[in-house]
Every structure is written in C-alpha cells, then in structure tokens.
C-alpha positions, 0 to 999 in steps of 0.5 A: 736894783730896789731903786723905787720908781715914781709913776704917779703922785700916788704909784710907783714901784721898788725895782726888784726880780718880781716888781714890787707895787707901792700906793699910797694910802694917805697919810704916809701910809702905804700899800705894797703890791707884794712883797719879794722873794725872801727876808733879805728882799724884804729887808732891802724894800722896807729899807726903801720904805723907810727911806721916803718915812712910809709906813706899811700899811697892808701888802696885797699878795698878787698871787702866793707864788714865793716869789712874791709872797717871800717878804711877807714874814718879814715886813709883817713882823716889823710893821705889824701890816695887814697881809691881802689876798684871794681866799686859795693865794692865802691859804698858800701863803700861810702853808707854803709847804702847798707850792712845792707839794703842788709842783712834785705832786706829792711831799716835796723832796729835800731838794725841792724845799728851798726859797724858791719854791717855799716861800717863808710863810705868812703870820695871819692873812686877810680876804682881800676883797673885804678889806681892800684899800679905799680907791683900788680896784681888784682885776682878776688874772686867771691862768698863771696861778690858781687865782692871781689877781691884779690891782688897779689904782684909782689914778689909772695905773694897773699892778698886772703881776705875772700875767706877762713876761718880758719879751727876753724871758720869753725868749729865753726860757719859753715855757713860763709857768702856766696853771691854766692854759686856757685862762692864761690866754684869755687874760691876755686878750682881756688885758687888750681891751683893759684901760688904764694910764700904766700897766706894771708888770712883776717881770717887765718894765711899765707900759702905757701899752701892754699889746706888744706884750700880751702879743708876744706871750701869746705867740710862745704859748700857742707855740709850745701848745703846738709842739706839744700837739706835734710831739704827739704824732705817735703815743709818748710818755709824760717824761720823754715829751719833757725832755723834747721840749728840753733839747728842743729849747735847749733847756738844762734841767735841775729840780726846780726846772723839772718841776716848774716846767714840768707842772705847765708842760701837764697843763698844756698836755690838760689844754690839748686833752680838753680841747679835744686834740690828744687823748691818754691810753695805758700800754703795760702800765704806763700812760701814753699821749697821742694826738686824737686827729 
C-alpha cells in the first residue's frame, strides 16, 4: 500500500484504498488525481511524492466523495497546490458536511459525521475546465456521483475514478454506491468504446481492456434492479425493501451502510419509477412502492 506504480514515462499511481493518480507536468511538477481518504493517507502520499523529488502543482478531484478528497486539506496546506474539480464537486469539497447531509436527507446525526462520509474541508478550489493542465483531457463519467469526471493523459493513460469497481468488490458488497443508475449504465457503455492505452480505476487494478469490469458491474446493477422490481410485487415501504436487500445479500447494517446503501436503493427506486416499472401510493400516511405491471 502507498507504493508508486509507474505506468508510462509520464503517468503512474500510488496504491491506496482509492488509487491516487500521478501525472508528470514537466520540470518536476506533478498533478495528483484525487488525494486519499484523510490526513494520514495524504501524509503517506506526500512522502512518496517527495521521495521522488516531485512537487505537487495541483490535485484534480474526480468527484467529492470523502475517500477521494480527504487528503486535499493536508496536501494543499503543505504545498500550496491548486485543487481542481467541476462546479458541484468543488462546492462539496469545500463544504464537506453536504455529503452526509445528502445521504441522510437532513442534518446528519453524530454517528454520520465521520471521516468516511465527511472529509476535512478543502481550503480553496478552482474550476477544472478553466485550469486544466496542458496535455490532459476531461472525460465525463456521470452516474456514480453528481458530476464525476475521469482524466485522459496525452499518452493514453485514463484515470476513471469510480466508474467501475473491482469484481471482488461487486461480489462482496453487491450494491455499490450509485447516484444515477441510468447514467451509471450509460457510462459503462461509453467506456466499452473509449480508446485508451490503459484504464486506471480508483477501486480496481489498471487494465488495458476495461470490458470485463464494465460487464461485471453492468450485470450486478441490472441484477439489483430486477431484485427490487420483484420485491415490489406487493405494496412495500422503502424500509422493508432495504431490509429484504440486506437479508438477501447477507449484508450487515450499520450507520454508514444504512445511508450509503439506502441512498443507492432510493436511486434504484427512482430508476425503476422513471422507467414506468414501479409507482408509489400513500396508504395510512405511509409510502408504498408497487409494480405497475
């Protein structure tokens, strides 16, 4: 963990629970793709950068989940680097209480105000498109989060963030975090046709051919959607849908899993509802979901 893996003369990554890309900008300057989950991770990442006598010019946040932005504050305070992202992701990085607030649907209670859901706030951010380093290209990757992007380097190295997850993660957790199910599936389709020399996911090993991973992720998303659809054969509340899913996949409920999986299940419900497959009705001041056909 935290070793630097060279992928090309210009690009590599630092192994991390959420892999951190490293792209040479010339003259000893580098751009980091994300920053680790917290200050301790960032300390180890910055140590590896300094061992190679590099200088961090900027961090590009692919999106604002805490495991991708948690090291921003530490690294920015020590290097005075820029932190770049898209508009909404910049706002969340600066105001990190937004993530647990969104997941919970209100002010997060104490157990949700933790580093896994609420990163240390980023001191300053800049717009990615206006400040993108030369030789890098933005790849839109909607679905997992509000406005997630990937970065393509001029040598064909493509950092794709959380657009896919490792097959072992998919098999273990089944319901990976998704904000927009339809867009997530569209992104998988796009990746199947995207030309790159090597793809670098945040939560999987780099690969020259991403199609096996996109297929595994697509199959699981469609499986979960069909399972929820079947669960809605009779009118059922969200809480009971969630319990049936946890029981079916033998998942363990805790505070973090309740909001992360719960938010994703709501996204699946929205996907099925907007596709005309399930609908809501209110009975005795409770909301119930049911198949439409």
